[in-house]
N, C-alpha and C positions, 0 to 999 in steps of 0.2 A: 606432619610428611618434610620430608628432609632433600634436600636441594636438584634431587636431580627431577621431580615432577613439583605442580606448581595443580595446585587447581580451588575455584573458585564459583560459582554458586551464585546466577542473577537472576532472580523467577523461572524457575523449576529448568534453568541450561547450567548445564554446570559444561566450563571450559578448562579440557585437558593440557596445560600448556611440557613439553618438550622438554629442559631445561637446565643445558649444557650449550648454552652456546656457545663458549670458550672451543670446545671440539666440536662446535658445526651438529648440534643434538644427536650427536651418534649415542647408534645403541650396543647398551653389555648387561650382562650379567646383572649384575645389580638393577639396571633400569628398567629391566624384568621382570623381577620378587617386585619392586613397585608399582604398576602399572600392571601386570595377575590381580593384587591385594583392590586396591583400587576396581581394575574392572569384575569379577567380584562382591564389593561392597557392593556396587551400581545397578548387578543382575538380583539384589535380592527386594525380593517385593515388598512395595509399601515405599519405594526409597527413594524420594521427592523429588526424583530429576526424571524429564520426557524429553532434555534432547540433551546432544554429549558434542561441540568445537575439541579436539582434536589440532594443534598446533605447535607448533619453534618458537625457543624463543631466541628473539635478536633479526636481524638484519636480512642474513646469506643467508640460513638452513628451516626447511621445519628441522630435515630427518634428511642428514645425509650419507648415510648407511649403519654397517657397520663401525663399532671402533675395530679400524682391522691392525694397529699396535700388541693390543690385547690379546689378539685372536695368532698372532706369530709364535706363537708359542706350543700354540694350545693344541692337541694331540685327537687324531680321529674320533674316540671317545669324546672328549669331551667338543668337539664340532660338532659331533650329533645331538649334543645336549646342548649346546648350543641353537642349532636351526630348532629343538622338540620347543624350547622357550620361546622361540622366536614366532611357532608353526600355533603354540598354545595361544601367544598376545591377540595374535591376527581370529583366528577360530573366536574367542572371544566378543574381541571387537564386534564382528562380522552377526557374533549368536545373541546383544545385545539387544530388545523387545524394544527399545528405542532407537529414533537417530540418529544417525551420528555423521557428521558431516568432519573430513579433511581439510582445513586449511592448509592452507603452504603459499610461504614466502619465501621465497631460495630453491635450496636443493632439497630434494623428494629424490635417492638415488637406496639405489639397492632396497636395504632393512627399511626405507624410508617411503619409496615407492609402495615396497608392499603394504605396511602399513597408511599408507594412504588408498589403498585398491580396497583396504578388507574397511572400508566406511563406508555407508549410505549411496552419501557425496562428496564430491569432488568441486571442493572451489577453489582459485586461484593468482596469483595476482601476479601480471608481467613480466615479472623476474624471475616468475619460477624456470626449473625447471626439473624434467623427470629422464630416469635414467634404469635400465639395469646391466651397471658394467660388470660385475662379478666374473667375467670372461676374461675379463684384463687380469685379471690377477690369481687364476690358474682356480673361479669354483664358479658354482654353479650360484645362483637362485634357490633362495632355501627356506620364506618366507612363504610363498606361496605365488611366488614372480610367474615361473612355470605355468602355475595351474588362471591364475584371476586375471592376468595381462591378458589373455588369445577370449576372455569373456570380458572385455571393456574392447577390443581391439582386433578383435580377429585376428584366427591361429597367427595368415600370415604375417600379419606385421608385427604382432609377439617374438614370430620366433627371425624377423629383419632386429627388430630394437636386443635382443635377445643376445642373439647369435654375433650381430656385431658391437653390444656395449653401448649406442648414437645415446646422446643426451638430446630430448627433445624441447626448445622451448611450449613457453603456455599461448602462441597462436596452434601451432601444433601439436599441442596435447586435445584442446580444445577443437579443433575440426576433424580430428581422425575419432572422437568420445573419448577422452580418458577421462575429460574433465565439463563439470557442466558449466561454470561463468567465470570467466575472466576479470580481473578487476582493476584499476587503473595506485595502491597502496593497501595493507595492510591492513588500514585505517575499511576500508569502502568496504572490505571481506571480508569482514569479521561482525562485526551490522549488519549482514548483511544475511549471514550466517544465523547468526540469534535474529534475524527477522522471520527466518523461514522456518527454523526451530519453537518462530511460538507461534505461525499458523499452524505448524503439525500439529504444539499444542493444544491448541483451541477445538481438533478433529477426536477419534475414538481414541483412546489408547491401548483398547484392547482389539480393533480392526485395523490399528497400523502394523502393532506387536501381530497381527495373523497375514497380517501385507507380504511381511520382512518373511518371514518365517517361507511363504510359498513361492517368495522367489528367489530366495538362497535351496530353499530344497526346491528349486525349480532343473538347478543345473547334473548334467550328469544324467538325466532321468528321461525316458518316453516322456511322448507329449502323451501318453494313455495316464504313466505315469505323475506327471508331474498334475494332471487333470485333477486328478481322483487325489492330492493332496490340495489345491484351492479344491475340489467340489468342500472335504473335511475340511480347509474355515472355514467358508461360507456354513455351514449349517451350525460351529460351535459358534458365532456369531450367532444363533437363537438359544442361545447357551447364556449371554449375557446381561446381564442392567444396561448397557449402552446404548445394544441394539434398542433395547423397549421405550431408553432417551428419544434417541435418533426419529426413531419414527414416529414416535409421539409429539416430538417436538415440530416434524417433519410436518406429518395433520397441519399441526396448531400456530401452527406456519410465527412462528418462534427459531431463534435462536437454541441448538441443544445442549446443553450442561448435562455431556459426562463426567462420569465420579471419576475421583481422585483415588486412586493405584496405591 
């Protein structure tokens, strides 16, 4: 792996670190190429990872947004391609069949906030700041900010934050439902993220994957359509070895030992 990203794995949990601290971990086309390669590999059947932590190097930023200097000379066509690259990354993150936690220490602005929102949970430190400041640059969010922010905080709050470009601190992010938990420092945050992923690791990977798919698929559907997805997911559990083991273990009053996939 090159210097743009670092990947470490311990006990089935992979930590992906955006490693451009001198640029506040700003997003670039080259970085998207690396992330795509990693995320596609994590989707491969049998890949020995059951959870992912996404974070940024250094103390100042998770991801402070896109590399604005690099965007200065982009043509409209190049801008569209950059947006497509970023959307592909957020869609790959959202589609991973395993839990993904964004661990935010410092700035999560623009594309950084958008990547965080594509994860299952967002943990942050007290010094974190979130925002979609694109309008101050004459731009719009393009990696899913207009779509996903309203899912987290509601359409009214999303409009206010996007139209004003206002940053919010960790306390407000927790209060409005953007983040799950706030920690005093990065070490405590990362330890808690690893702990919750290890808890998830002890559960059925098939069931977790189906739950994630059902939650994501419910957006934009009617209640009846979403319930149909949920019903089909439940049916699919009956085709898995995980259901057989889980129910048998419950009846036998012992912890379930689910197969590794």
